[in-house]
C-alpha positions as CSV (number, residue, x, y, z in Angstrom):
1,X,-0.1,-0.1,-0.1
2,X,1.2,3.8,-0.7
3,X,1.2,5.4,2.2
4,X,2.2,8.8,0.8
5,X,-1.1,10.8,-0.3
6,X,0.8,12.5,-3.3
7,X,2.2,9.2,-4.7
8,X,-0.8,7.7,-4.3
9,X,-2.9,10.7,-6.0
10,X,-0.8,10.1,-9.0
11,X,-0.9,6.3,-9.2
12,X,-5.2,6.8,-9.2
13,X,-4.6,9.2,-11.8
14,X,-2.9,6.8,-13.8
15,X,-5.0,3.7,-12.9
16,X,-7.9,5.4,-13.7
17,X,-6.8,7.0,-17.1
18,X,-6.2,3.5,-18.6
19,X,-9.5,2.3,-17.2
20,X,-11.5,4.2,-19.2
21,X,-8.9,4.2,-22.4
22,X,-9.5,0.6,-22.3
23,X,-12.9,0.6,-21.7
24,X,-13.8,3.4,-23.4
25,X,-15.5,5.0,-21.4
26,X,-16.7,8.1,-19.4
27,X,-16.9,10.8,-16.3
28,X,-13.2,10.5,-16.3
29,X,-13.2,14.5,-15.7
30,X,-15.4,14.4,-12.5
31,X,-13.0,11.0,-11.4
32,X,-9.8,13.1,-11.1
33,X,-11.2,16.0,-9.1
34,X,-12.3,13.9,-6.3
35,X,-8.8,11.8,-6.5
36,X,-6.8,14.3,-3.9
37,X,-9.8,13.8,-1.6
38,X,-10.1,9.7,-2.6
39,X,-6.1,9.7,-1.3
40,X,-6.0,11.5,1.6
41,X,-8.8,9.5,3.1
42,X,-7.6,6.3,2.0
43,X,-3.7,7.0,3.6
44,X,-4.3,8.7,6.5
45,X,-8.1,9.7,7.8
46,X,-9.9,6.0,7.2
47,X,-10.3,3.4,9.9
48,X,-9.9,-0.1,8.2
49,X,-8.7,-3.2,7.4
50,X,-7.8,-4.8,3.9
51,X,-8.4,-8.2,5.4
52,X,-11.8,-8.0,6.8
53,X,-13.8,-5.2,4.7
54,X,-16.6,-5.6,7.0
55,X,-14.9,-4.7,9.9
56,X,-17.4,-3.9,13.0
57,X,-14.9,-0.7,13.5
58,X,-14.3,0.4,10.0
59,X,-15.2,3.8,8.9
60,X,-18.0,3.8,6.8
61,X,-17.2,5.7,3.5
62,X,-19.4,6.4,0.8
63,X,-19.1,8.0,-2.9
64,X,-22.5,8.8,-3.5
65,X,-21.3,10.7,-7.2
66,X,-21.3,6.3,-8.3
67,X,-20.2,7.6,-12.3
68,X,-16.9,8.6,-10.9
69,X,-15.9,5.4,-9.7
70,X,-12.5,4.6,-11.8
71,X,-10.7,6.4,-9.1
72,X,-12.4,4.8,-6.3
73,X,-12.0,1.6,-7.4
74,X,-8.1,2.1,-8.3
75,X,-8.0,3.3,-4.5
76,X,-9.1,0.5,-3.1
77,X,-7.0,-1.8,-5.5
78,X,-3.8,0.4,-4.7
79,X,-4.7,0.4,-0.9
80,X,-5.0,-3.5,-1.1
81,X,-8.6,-4.3,-1.5
82,X,-8.1,-6.5,-4.6
83,X,-5.7,-7.0,-7.3
84,X,-4.4,-4.5,-9.5
85,X,-5.0,-6.9,-11.8
86,X,-8.6,-6.6,-11.5
87,X,-8.8,-2.6,-12.9
88,X,-8.5,-4.3,-16.3
89,X,-11.7,-6.1,-16.0
90,X,-13.0,-2.6,-15.9
91,X,-16.3,-2.7,-18.2
92,X,-16.0,-5.5,-19.5
93,X,-19.1,-8.2,-19.8
94,X,-19.1,-10.6,-16.8
95,X,-16.6,-7.9,-15.1
96,X,-17.4,-7.6,-11.2
97,X,-16.4,-3.4,-11.7
98,X,-19.2,-2.4,-13.1
99,X,-19.8,1.3,-14.5
100,X,-21.3,3.0,-11.9
101,X,-20.1,1.9,-8.4
102,X,-20.7,-2.0,-7.2
103,X,-21.3,-3.0,-3.4
104,X,-19.9,-6.3,-4.6
105,X,-16.7,-4.8,-4.6
106,X,-14.6,-5.2,-1.3
107,X,-14.6,-1.7,0.7
108,X,-17.7,-0.3,-1.1
109,X,-20.9,0.1,1.7
110,X,-23.2,1.1,-0.9
111,X,-24.1,0.2,-5.1
112,X,-24.2,4.1,-6.2
113,X,-26.2,5.6,-9.7
114,X,-28.8,7.2,-9.4
115,X,-27.9,10.7,-7.3
116,X,-28.6,11.8,-4.0
117,X,-28.7,8.4,-2.7
118,X,-25.9,8.1,-0.6
119,X,-25.9,10.6,2.2
120,X,-29.5,10.2,2.9
121,X,-28.0,6.4,3.7
122,X,-25.0,8.2,5.2
123,X,-27.2,9.6,7.7
124,X,-29.3,7.0,8.6
125,X,-25.5,5.0,8.5
126,X,-24.3,7.3,11.2
127,X,-27.5,7.1,13.4
128,X,-26.9,3.8,13.8
129,X,-23.6,4.2,15.1
130,X,-24.9,7.0,17.5
131,X,-28.1,5.0,19.6
132,X,-25.5,1.7,19.3
133,X,-22.6,3.5,20.5
134,X,-20.3,2.8,17.7
135,X,-17.1,4.8,17.7
136,X,-16.8,4.6,13.8
137,X,-17.1,7.7,12.1
138,X,-19.3,8.1,8.5
139,X,-18.1,9.4,5.6
140,X,-19.8,10.6,2.0
141,X,-18.8,12.4,-1.3
142,X,-20.9,13.9,-3.5
143,X,-20.8,16.0,-6.5
144,X,-22.1,19.2,-7.2
145,X,-24.2,18.5,-9.8
146,X,-25.8,16.2,-7.3
147,X,-26.1,18.8,-4.7
148,X,-29.4,19.9,-6.9
149,X,-31.3,16.9,-5.6
150,X,-33.7,17.7,-3.1
151,X,-33.3,14.1,-1.6
152,X,-29.5,15.6,-0.5
153,X,-31.3,19.0,1.2
154,X,-33.4,16.8,3.3
155,X,-31.1,15.1,4.0
156,X,-29.1,17.9,5.6
157,X,-31.8,19.2,7.3
158,X,-32.4,15.6,9.5
159,X,-28.6,15.0,9.7
160,X,-28.4,18.3,12.4
161,X,-32.2,17.5,13.9
162,X,-30.4,14.1,15.0
163,X,-26.8,16.5,15.4
164,X,-24.7,13.7,13.0
165,X,-21.9,14.7,14.3
166,X,-20.0,11.5,13.3
167,X,-21.3,12.3,9.8
168,X,-18.8,14.2,7.6
169,X,-20.1,15.0,3.8
170,X,-17.4,16.1,0.4
171,X,-18.9,17.6,-1.6
172,X,-16.8,17.5,-5.1
173,X,-16.9,21.7,-6.5
174,X,-15.7,21.3,-9.5
175,X,-18.6,23.4,-10.6
176,X,-18.9,21.6,-14.2
177,X,-22.5,19.0,-14.3
178,X,-23.4,16.7,-16.8
179,X,-25.2,20.1,-18.5
180,X,-22.8,22.8,-17.7
181,X,-21.5,25.2,-15.6
182,X,-23.7,24.4,-11.8
183,X,-24.0,28.1,-12.0
184,X,-25.9,28.2,-14.8
185,X,-27.8,24.8,-14.6
186,X,-29.2,25.6,-11.1
187,X,-27.1,28.0,-9.5
188,X,-25.8,26.5,-5.8
189,X,-24.4,29.6,-4.5
190,X,-23.9,31.1,-1.8
191,X,-23.1,27.8,-0.9
192,X,-21.5,28.0,2.4
193,X,-24.1,30.3,3.7
194,X,-26.8,27.4,2.5
195,X,-24.5,24.7,5.0
196,X,-24.5,27.1,7.4
197,X,-28.8,27.8,7.3
198,X,-28.6,23.9,7.7
199,X,-27.1,24.3,10.8
200,X,-23.6,22.4,9.6
201,X,-20.9,23.0,10.6
202,X,-19.0,24.2,7.3
203,X,-15.7,24.4,5.5
204,X,-14.6,25.8,2.6
205,X,-10.9,24.3,1.3
206,X,-9.0,24.0,-2.0
207,X,-9.6,20.1,-2.7
208,X,-6.3,19.4,-4.4
209,X,-4.0,20.9,-1.4
210,X,-3.4,17.5,0.7
211,X,-2.3,19.8,3.6
212,X,-5.6,21.5,3.8
213,X,-7.8,18.4,3.0
214,X,-6.1,16.7,5.9
215,X,-7.0,19.2,8.4
216,X,-10.2,19.6,8.0
217,X,-11.2,16.1,8.6
218,X,-8.6,16.7,11.7
219,X,-11.2,19.9,12.3
220,X,-14.4,17.5,11.5
221,X,-13.9,14.6,13.6
222,X,-13.0,17.5,16.6
223,X,-16.3,19.4,16.1
224,X,-19.0,18.3,18.3
225,X,-22.4,18.8,18.2
226,X,-23.4,19.1,14.4
227,X,-22.1,17.4,10.9
228,X,-19.9,18.2,8.8
229,X,-19.7,19.7,5.4
230,X,-16.5,19.9,3.6
231,X,-16.9,22.4,0.0
232,X,-13.9,21.0,-1.4
233,X,-12.9,23.2,-4.4
234,X,-11.6,21.0,-7.0
235,X,-11.1,21.2,-10.9
236,X,-12.8,18.4,-13.6
237,X,-10.4,16.2,-14.9
238,X,-7.3,17.8,-12.6
239,X,-4.1,16.9,-13.7
240,X,-4.2,16.6,-17.4
241,X,-4.1,20.4,-18.8
242,X,-6.7,19.3,-21.7
243,X,-9.1,18.2,-19.5
244,X,-9.4,20.6,-16.8
245,X,-12.6,22.5,-16.6
246,X,-13.8,21.0,-20.0
247,X,-17.8,19.8,-19.6
248,X,-16.4,17.3,-22.7
249,X,-14.3,14.8,-20.4
250,X,-17.8,14.4,-18.0
251,X,-18.7,11.8,-21.6
252,X,-15.5,11.4,-23.5
253,X,-13.0,8.6,-23.2
254,X,-9.5,9.7,-24.7
255,X,-7.8,8.3,-27.6
256,X,-4.1,6.6,-27.7
257,X,-2.2,10.2,-28.5
258,X,-4.9,11.6,-25.5
259,X,-4.0,8.5,-23.5
260,X,-0.7,8.6,-24.1
261,X,-0.5,12.6,-23.7
262,X,-2.4,12.4,-19.8
263,X,-0.3,9.4,-18.1
264,X,3.2,11.7,-19.1
265,X,1.6,14.5,-18.3
266,X,1.0,13.0,-15.1
267,X,4.4,11.6,-14.4
268,X,5.7,14.2,-14.7
């Protein structure tokens, strides 16, 4: 397992690009934007046991934006939940590595794809921990476009009402959703103020700065009485110059020339 989060991010990006290229798949832009969040979570924050993925004391992590699964699958393989070789099966007939996250994979709590489900489920998991006196924490990553879903705002109300301070919401705020810029499709701003009005502890950070991400998670764990939302300002397609901030890469698969250039850029 790669312990250094910077090195882990580089490998996650390379693996994710290879999977999308080989499978001629999509959603690489949103997968790359959350890589640094995943690498910090899995290298320094989450409690887990790769030899026992169902360990009762593990922290629970949910990826709600399940269409961006390649970076999550890559993270789990790099951390040792399953073999690296299996990543090459992504998107193939009969593979358990589906094009949206599947709970059949060790280390994955729920299948995802229909947006707006992850946070409500995370609320239930966090509430169960509270009522049972268990110490694990629950983390969930959602997309910014996904915050258009009313189910998320219902969950925000419920979580603060119940004082679920063992719950941490991470919003991958890359500001581009499937049909355009978030401020044009359905404006979320003033985003931080809205979340605070729902009685959440809100932290806004650079979602690619590993130290800032670590500090935010430390602050979230220490904050009592309210759930914490981390608004992570990110860049869609982060790490590949021609993919960054381009809506096209929500859908497009790289050709051979583009793939080779992308890998070269990430390797530096």
